[in-house]
PAKOL-711894 format. One line per field, with one value per residue (C-alpha): residue number from 1; residue in one letter; y, z, x. Coordinates in pm, 1 decimal. Each point is the difference from the previous one (the first is absolute). Example, Ala and Ser with C-alpha at 12.3 -4.5 7.8 and 13.67 -1.06 7.14 Angstrom:
BEGIN
n = [1 2]
res = [A S]
y = [-450.0 344.0]
z = [780.0 -66.0]
x = [1230.0 137.0]
REM end
This chain:
BEGIN
n = [1 2 3 4 5 6 7 8 9 10 11 12 13 14 15 16 17 18 19 20 21 22 23 24 25 26 27 28 29 30 31 32 33 34 35 36 37 38 39 40 41 42 43 44 45 46 47 48 49 50 51 52 53 54 55 56 57 58 59 60 61 62 63 64 65 66 67 68 69 70 71 72 73 74 75 76 77 78 79 80 81 82 83 84 85 86 87 88 89 90 91 92 93 94 95 96 97 98 99 100 101 102 103 104 105 106 107 108 109 110 111 112 113 114 115 116 117 118 119 120 121 122 123 124 125 126 127 128 129 130 131 132 133 134 135 136 137 138 139 140 141 142 143 144 145 146 147 148 149 150 151 152 153 154 155 156 157 158 159 160 161 162 163 164 165 166 167 168 169 170 171 172 173 174 175 176 177 178 179 180 181 182 183 184 185 186 187 188 189 190 191 192 193 194 195 196 197 198 199 200 201 202 203 204 205 206 207 208 209 210 211 212 213 214 215 216 217 218 219 220 221 222 223 224 225 226 227 228 229 230 231 232 233 234 235 236 237 238 239 240 241 242 243 244 245 246 247 248 249]
res = [S S G E S A V A S C V E E Q G C Q S V D G I C D T C S G E T D G S G T I L D N D L D D D G V C D D L D Q C P D L D D G L I D E C G I C D G P G A S P N S N C C S D G L S P E G E T P D C A G I C G G D A T I D E C G E C G G D G I A D G E C D C D G N V D L G C G C G E A G P S G C D E A C G S T L E F D E C G V C G G S G M A D G E C D C D G N V D L G C G C G E A A A E E N Y D C D G N C T V E I D C A G V C G G D A Y E I I V C E D T D G D G L G N P G T E T L E C I E G G R D E I T N G C D L P D M N V Y]
y = [17816.7 218.0 -84.8 147.2 298.3 73.9 -32.8 227.1 257.4 -33.7 69.9 278.3 197.6 -60.0 14.5 -343.1 -225.8 -358.8 -249.7 -239.3 -8.8 -375.8 -58.9 372.9 123.2 335.7 43.4 258.7 216.6 150.9 342.7 55.7 -208.9 -329.6 -159.9 -265.0 -346.0 -257.4 -314.0 -218.3 35.8 -257.7 130.5 -352.6 82.5 -175.2 236.0 -40.6 -117.4 -290.3 -44.7 -275.5 141.6 387.9 143.2 -270.9 -157.9 -254.5 -236.2 -31.8 -170.8 -349.9 -322.2 9.4 370.4 149.4 333.1 -84.4 -335.9 -309.6 -208.2 -341.1 -225.7 -226.2 -266.8 2.6 215.9 193.7 375.2 176.4 -41.1 -392.3 -41.9 -61.0 295.5 -172.7 14.5 -387.7 -126.5 -225.3 -373.4 -227.9 50.1 386.9 61.8 260.7 -155.2 -333.9 -344.3 -196.4 -155.5 -179.7 -382.8 -256.5 -48.8 369.9 71.0 291.5 -112.7 -344.6 -305.3 -129.9 -377.1 -196.6 -272.5 -330.7 168.0 59.7 302.9 282.1 -231.4 -231.4 -292.7 -242.9 -195.2 -370.8 -86.4 61.2 383.0 276.6 -73.7 -311.7 -359.1 -208.6 -313.5 -258.4 -358.8 -308.9 151.0 323.1 209.0 355.0 -64.0 -360.8 -240.1 -322.2 -283.9 -332.1 -281.2 -337.4 -104.6 281.9 167.9 407.6 44.1 -364.4 -175.6 -283.4 -376.3 -82.4 -164.4 -371.7 22.2 -76.8 199.9 271.7 -249.7 -78.3 -354.9 -143.8 -250.7 -310.5 -151.3 -99.7 340.7 310.0 -81.7 -359.4 -284.5 -132.0 -354.3 -290.2 -169.7 -216.5 153.1 262.0 294.2 -216.1 -289.1 -220.0 -207.4 111.1 -294.0 -374.9 -160.1 -305.3 -330.9 93.2 289.7 272.3 284.8 4.6 -293.1 -252.8 -322.4 -256.4 -341.9 -320.0 -376.0 -196.6 -385.2 -202.8 -245.1 -285.1 -275.9 162.1 32.3 378.7 41.0 91.1 -256.5 47.9 17.0 198.0 339.0 297.9 382.2 220.7 365.7 72.2 323.7 156.4 -39.9 -371.7 -214.6 -318.4 -88.2 -180.1 -6.5 -337.9 -357.0 -81.1 68.9 -114.9 -232.5 153.0 322.3 78.6 170.2]
z = [11490.6 -310.4 94.2 365.4 -145.9 -230.9 286.7 202.7 -268.7 -62.9 350.6 35.4 -309.8 25.6 383.1 -8.8 291.0 -49.4 86.1 201.8 -178.5 -100.5 -367.4 -58.2 -332.7 -158.5 -298.9 -273.5 -35.3 288.1 -142.1 225.7 -176.2 179.8 268.5 251.9 -66.1 262.7 -166.9 306.9 14.7 274.3 206.5 45.6 -68.1 -346.6 -299.3 -228.1 -298.4 213.7 217.2 -128.8 191.4 -40.3 113.8 271.9 304.5 -96.1 236.9 -284.9 -234.1 -43.1 10.7 -371.1 40.1 -151.6 152.8 143.8 -210.1 55.4 106.3 -122.9 -138.5 283.8 -250.2 -159.1 226.8 -307.3 -42.9 -309.2 -138.5 10.3 283.8 382.6 237.7 48.5 -379.7 -49.0 -327.1 -22.8 17.1 -245.7 214.3 -46.3 348.9 53.6 215.2 5.3 -19.3 -233.6 -291.7 -298.0 49.8 -241.7 -138.9 -81.6 289.4 214.6 348.1 -81.1 156.8 -312.7 -84.7 285.5 155.9 -177.6 -327.5 -296.3 -166.7 39.9 -126.6 290.7 -188.2 177.7 -131.4 44.3 -128.8 -383.6 -22.9 142.8 -73.9 -188.8 104.3 220.7 -82.3 -157.2 -157.5 168.9 -1.7 171.6 -268.9 -135.1 -272.4 0.3 -117.9 68.6 158.1 171.2 -260.4 90.8 144.6 226.4 -200.9 -22.9 -386.2 -78.9 -284.2 175.1 -73.7 -345.2 -255.7 60.1 362.4 283.9 277.0 101.1 42.8 -369.0 38.0 -266.2 17.9 -180.4 76.3 358.7 152.7 8.9 56.2 41.9 -198.0 -305.0 24.0 -132.5 -306.5 55.9 338.9 118.4 244.4 312.1 -120.5 -124.4 -300.7 -287.9 -249.1 36.2 242.5 -155.5 154.6 122.4 200.2 -232.0 -78.0 -381.6 -14.8 -281.8 206.2 -64.1 133.0 -185.2 67.5 9.9 7.2 148.0 -202.3 235.2 -243.7 -137.9 -347.3 -9.8 -17.7 288.9 115.0 77.6 352.2 96.6 -94.8 213.2 -56.7 -28.4 -65.7 -259.1 -116.0 -311.1 -330.9 49.8 -283.1 75.5 260.2 -133.9 194.5 85.8 -15.4 -333.8 -172.4 -339.1 -1.1 47.0 160.4 224.1 346.4]
x = [11955.8 -128.8 -366.3 51.6 190.1 -293.0 -236.2 194.4 52.2 -378.6 -70.9 233.0 -106.3 -370.4 -19.8 -179.7 7.5 117.4 -291.9 198.0 345.7 -72.0 -37.6 -55.0 75.5 -17.7 -237.5 55.6 299.9 199.4 -68.5 -272.8 -282.6 73.2 -172.8 83.6 -169.7 -64.1 107.7 -111.0 -366.8 -58.8 305.3 115.1 350.3 -6.5 5.4 -294.7 177.5 129.9 -318.5 -215.2 -288.2 73.0 -323.3 -95.1 124.8 276.3 -194.9 -273.8 265.7 -110.4 212.6 65.1 138.9 -316.6 -135.9 -327.4 9.5 -219.1 301.3 97.0 -293.5 -140.7 -25.6 342.6 208.8 101.6 16.0 -85.7 341.3 -40.2 232.8 -48.3 63.0 335.7 82.6 -80.2 -126.6 -323.4 11.1 -179.4 -307.8 7.8 97.7 272.4 274.8 -187.4 200.0 -225.3 189.4 -95.9 55.0 132.4 -344.4 -46.8 -250.0 55.6 15.2 -22.5 184.3 128.2 13.3 -159.3 218.9 -6.6 -112.8 207.5 -175.4 -241.1 -286.1 12.7 176.7 213.8 305.8 -72.1 344.8 -37.3 -6.2 -222.7 -366.1 102.8 -158.6 221.7 186.1 -217.1 30.0 139.4 333.7 -117.1 171.6 -127.3 -228.5 22.6 -277.1 161.6 -190.4 96.8 -42.3 -154.4 334.8 24.3 270.8 -37.3 -10.3 38.2 -136.2 -146.8 18.4 182.4 -214.5 -12.1 106.0 -246.2 151.9 231.9 291.6 9.6 -154.0 -218.7 -293.5 95.6 -350.2 20.9 -14.3 220.4 359.3 -74.5 160.3 -166.2 -158.2 213.5 -110.9 -316.0 -49.6 -233.7 119.8 -85.9 225.0 -288.8 49.1 -221.9 57.1 6.3 233.4 163.1 55.2 327.4 -185.7 153.9 -215.3 -39.3 263.6 -14.3 51.8 -272.1 -117.9 37.2 -62.9 319.8 19.1 292.2 211.7 -26.0 117.4 309.5 -120.5 30.4 -377.6 -233.4 -229.3 -380.1 -96.2 305.5 -133.7 88.1 -68.0 305.2 51.5 252.2 160.4 -151.6 194.7 93.2 -99.3 164.2 -269.1 -314.9 -318.7 -164.4 82.2 -179.8 326.5 129.4 297.4 335.9 -129.8 286.8 -38.9]
REM end
């Protein structure tokens, strides 16, 4: 090569001796003023311009490739260039070559949302959305405030006005759903007014004294009186035996 030729020429013209023939170069002109330069100071066979540790034993190069360097940080495994000795970038915890990642909650090395929870705040979903109250009301619906009415109907309006139970019955005076009392009777069937001589509760039959016509003259005769019950409204019957003439029975 041209470098080797220059060195050879330098040696020939100046009578210099090559140091070791490795990385040697000729300094100056080849007119007699040049000198041989040893460009491998530590004689490790690596020219100084390519040698990371040109004046020391290459065994002193640390794991980060720095001559007599401190090596990677024991806390982060990072070299001064911010990478691991293997060239790996830091994880979220600042460890070069580490495997820590940011979880779904934004926490480095975290476990994310726990089983059974629905967000990073520890909320759970009870059926109406994450962190929301669960189903409510008698219908077990989200956000419901419905209640059972007096008839056991969810959200019902209860018994209607005038009714006395949930079946729509009314009280006619003898109890809810019972028949009303008949006229002149109480709810137990007892007559509440006067019973007439015919045994009719509230009837209009009445008793009179009737005399028999024993002599055929069309008039009742004293001494034959009998007590009879007659229907109300009859006016052809005259009471008693002291009757005026021509009173027809």
